[in-house]
Steps between C-alpha positions, in 0.01 A plus 500: 500500500602860437207666674692653790312272741686361798594138418287264709485123515123506437546720191766267365274197549210676324730583208616139480144366506391740226804412288434126533132552425579684175756241390363176644435320172746658259832385363732727308285795604524759775202718588588795722213729404389750767758381756616851599844446352734795459855562389673305779271201455563493124878513558471195730275322250745559214780358711300186586400437136851513354515121456128430463300494175158669510265485203237740639572778749215718623617810688184701435363754752812548710728800553804407293535849345797605286742417785418130480534467123870406518396190696224426250762528227713244683207257527415534130865431413557195722163328556379436144165671563242461222207691653564808716237714675613841624159669496415760769853548636559877474749454215580801280678542169834503684424160649422337167817656358698285745339191342528618140838358394435169678160455334637600160737201516273265696402178321262340752238759606163445329270735692552823695226668702569861598133591531278521805357243742125546550428648842858609565572849630838499325575544132791534262566821309737438210413818308677596179841396638371151573331483159832572329665217693211263427534588133870411506413167662233426237743575219787283630334222702422187297287297745252730679141405407278671757532856634268687737542876554157580645473836685857626466448871417641456151324769296478558121874533436567171676231338286674615183835374633361154580316494168829539309660213692196277435560544130849351542423231760416153367429296816247693713156335502314691771510870594288646781542877507169618647454802733794704372332811355656429163229706330414445137848569363675258737242228438522541123879457508460168683205374292687566175776261607290235680445266204727231652325499839250236612364707791470880527350677802485874443215594737456825697728714286271786398496368143255685272306378198783621272700192605230266370638524145829345615314237703301403192820485296660277763201262496512483121873425474591301812553127473554440871281727721266289715406740782435875484395719795416868442297544821409840642619717214288740294436322173128576502263390221719662231815314607303177540369526144856530366630223728236253385613541139817323607302237693304413186808353331720411797624137486644459852322698778333282766444751782394867483443718806356842418331585829475858623522668158159676488398311186126502579232330290657626180839345575330175611332489160837526323640218715195286426556549127867400538410190706270381224805490268776401743481127576816476714432738793414301813501756783373859516460750783272802438447599865472866616391625157157660554344237275121484525244239393524587130877451470500189719221330307690572176789302650273214611359468150841415352601245768371204288727615214826536698713281726495698826541286811550789748283814505549772765260796514522627858381844611282583203137621551342195336187392686301177484424510128874446431521200734185358340657537154819331619296221663320437171836450331627276780198272463600414142702178455759673278620754761875493566505741796668358811535811711324834538505786751226762546583660834328829595273494194160575662376143471209366708304180570316520168816469295650237732188282464554485123867415550413217738260361242780503242735323744264202513613406149834681460806273523781743409499768772743447788560849644243773571547820695215746570594673824348829619167478323140492631435128549285432808399215732188444288711321234695280742280187476513498119873581507593210730261263322657576160859478624421168669438344159788681321837323497711739288503826701815509715479871589198726533579829675189664645645703787369852561137400429210465740550126538520328838823368644361145504422525126853615416642224718288239318623637164861453613427139590346439158805657332726256685276210408513592131875543512531150640267364230715661229818366659345152502434529127868553421662237276617189679862572417486844659305369798757222547773760495316704762465193721868421450598853598273483805656164593849643454400801706375270774823297487700822510307617805563164665870521413513853636331384820745210525790735439366732766480213749849385404632850557332504841655159580839622385467805722398274790798269437730801483361623830539154655860488376569837658345385827705177488818696430428718801438190716822334378696817565351526847579130564859550383541798730357306795722199425803727467423657838446155656827374348688798632346443843596130496851583386527747784377236751756247363775758531396570861502127580846460346632783712348346814656162417835664441481681833424173682793326332734778608370472856567121500859549382570755775386251764 
């Protein structure tokens, strides 16, 4: 710890327990996330890992700062790390500069996370200086595949800098650069050079509709992009219209997240039109977009013509007519949808009743989430009755509604039952493997218990040996004292005998 706290035995034991808990079932991995580590702790860690190989090292949400980066550099050099998490550690551009030359030459690192850990009060702040060093790494490193720079105060100039390096790099597959206020110009520079990426997260960057032209161009030309997130920007209906022109002909995209872009019913209509032509997209998130019944129903109408398996539409003012329309689609035998979310969408018992009717015949849905709506206790009997006969739903989130605690508890039990049913339907080969692993786990636990007992016996034997040594030493000392006493008595007797002999001679 580097918290300034007075070192206590209880604190040390708590740290040890937490460390063992985080790393109980891992080999070749070390998880030290949120362990209050600072510079001194990282120095000690680097020293202890000099001869140990670690494939994954998670140092997220600590207080390493720039001062601890020399030790991180040492670990990267000596431990053969493939996946390194340094998110939320108060690292600046100067800190990443310490790592630059090492990472430029490194041939083992596959992923580097310099972003932010959800819920952490700390963050990194690489800025333009850090972006320049990251760019140098991207240009020279030949192995790095995944890079996260979420919330690092980069700015537009940093976006342009990283964009140039992306054009040269040939190995990077995933770039997460959300929450960096790149603005339109910084985003455009990155999008122009993202054709070799498989995953691009560019959310929360104040990107306007002007960037949609480059997004459409990327979707038209890329041969690798599978996942695209442009959440919480300002594309609006105009930007969405341009973006969907790229979706119409895109041959690779499987996941699109466009939530929080104010697209409204008009933008939803453009997406619906694109979905009717795009047969590859499997997941879409249109949450937080002020989409009403008209836009949502347009999307529902094209579901039979596309291959969506995941549909997220949270926090849109939809109402029951939208849930009824979705339920009608779910009741058809050709539906492919496995998951949907409609949280905070002004849904009530009327819409839920139609959904429950659809669930009586639907065999594809496994995950449903409709928290924070207006469902009441009046629907509980029908809800439990329907879920009792359904064996495919493994998650149905209904928290934040006016449902009783006993109803929610019963739903959890039914989820567990269905999960067990699905597990029991696994192929025999996989099930046999699971049983084998469970058996091996049981044997391992038995071996560990036996080892523990053996260690206790060894400690007992060691203690008995020590006690025996003490007894032998005490016996030796007593015997030595007794011997000395006897020798003294013999000497006294000899002297007495000698005196008597002298007396006899004198007579």
